[in-house]
C-alpha positions, 0 to 999 in steps of 0.5 A: 068918944064924945067929939067936943070932950077933948076939945073942952078938956084942952080949952079949959087948960086941963092939960097944955099940949107940948109945943113941939113933936108929934101927937099920935092918936088911936081910935079917932073915927071923925075928924071933928074929934081932932079939931082941937089938935094941930093938924100938922103935928097929928098922926092918926093910927087907925086900923079900920078902912073907912075911917083911915080914908075919911081922916086922910081925906081930911088932911090928916097923916094916917098910919096903921102902925104907930110911929117911933116916938110921939110927944103925947099920945091921945087914945079914944077908948074902943069897946073891946077891953083888950083892945083898949089895954093893948092901945093904952100900952102902945101909947105909953110906950110911944110917949110916957104921957097919954090923954084918955078919952071914952064913954062910961059905956065903954068902960072909962071908969073902970079903966081909969081905976086900973090905970091908977095903979099903974101910972099917975093919973090927973083928975078926970074931966067929965062930960057927955056921959064921958070922962078924959084924963091924962096918965103919965107912966112908963112902958114896962108897967104896962107890958102885960097889957101890951101882950093883950094885943098880941095874936092868940090861938082859938078853938080850930087852930085859928088865930084872933087878936084883940078888937076883931069880930068874934075874937074869943071863938068861932062866930056861930052865925058864921058856922051856921052859913058855912054848913048851909053852903053848896058843894059848888059855889063857882069858880070866883067867890068873894067873902065880904067882911071876911074877918079873920078867915073862918068862912074862907077856910071853909069855902076853899074846901068846896069844889071848883074854887079857884079864886076867893077874894077875902075883903074886910076893913079891919086891918088887924082882922085881915092880918089874922085872915092871912095867917089863918088862910094859907092858900094860894087861891085866896086874895087878901083886900084891905077895904070897905067891903060896901065900896070894893069892886072886883077885878071880874064878876063873881060867881058868888058872894058869902057874907055875915055882914056886920050891923053895929058901929061900937055899941050902936046897931046900924042895920044900914050896914048890912043892906049896903053889903047887899047892894054891893053884893048885887053890883059885883055878881055875875048875872048868874051868880049867887049871894049867900048870907046870914043874919040875926032873925031881927034885922030887916034885910028882906026889903033890901034883898028884894030891891036888889035880887029878882030871886030871894029864898030864906033857906034855913037858920035857927031860933037866932039867925036866918040864911038867905040865898039870892039870885038874879042881881037886878043892878049890873056892875057900875 
């Protein structure tokens, strides 16, 4: 997404916003992207908790689900094609008129070609390696795209949905970590960045686990986890794992932290997860973590734990056990 592109598109008269009615916005991650829109009429649909909180703090109305109808919709294309199609189908059902904005790296060119087969599309405004255009159509012409966003079953009987991490199958790094966990983890365990629940289900097979907190920023992934982890010991938290704190110190943290925002690698995310794990662990607690081999997490681990050990892995991933957190809860 290019923040100035939508503003330039509207300022240059490529499309005149309707004077009344709700403007539904899908996929916005910053308030600056919405600067050209009348704030009092904007309804942002966001399933990612950090974006949801930041946009709400900026004064926008934010919700997880779309409103009943809208005068016009705006879709900032996500990276995942199935998720993009589902959002466009939702937007078309809401308003029949959709402003589409996307980067070339997120497939805006191929999506525009597909949209032209289903809807009336304007000429595209090109700027900053991306495009913005308007599509007008009928919801029925996008019914199959709407279905692309519905939950689906993958190997192991798990449910996932479009746009969640590892939507097509069990993540190999998470499977590697699950196989390396000790027989006893402790009574209270936190799964940070729990996704759709694969690690959580494996954790609950371990002896002595009484409470498992699943912390996940993607609302859609957490909904999948609720269906995949049908266990009374599981507690589900829609939250930013780098900010969340448990109601009491935990005995173990298990995590496969994210290191991307869209296509951009952000290893700082994993470092923030490590700091969060140290804050929430009891003095005798343990961190169990998997990471890609190239990620520079050792320094952060040693900064927050007095004991750090690489316990295995393979050519792609490395496994860590860390103990004696050096920072207390606060």
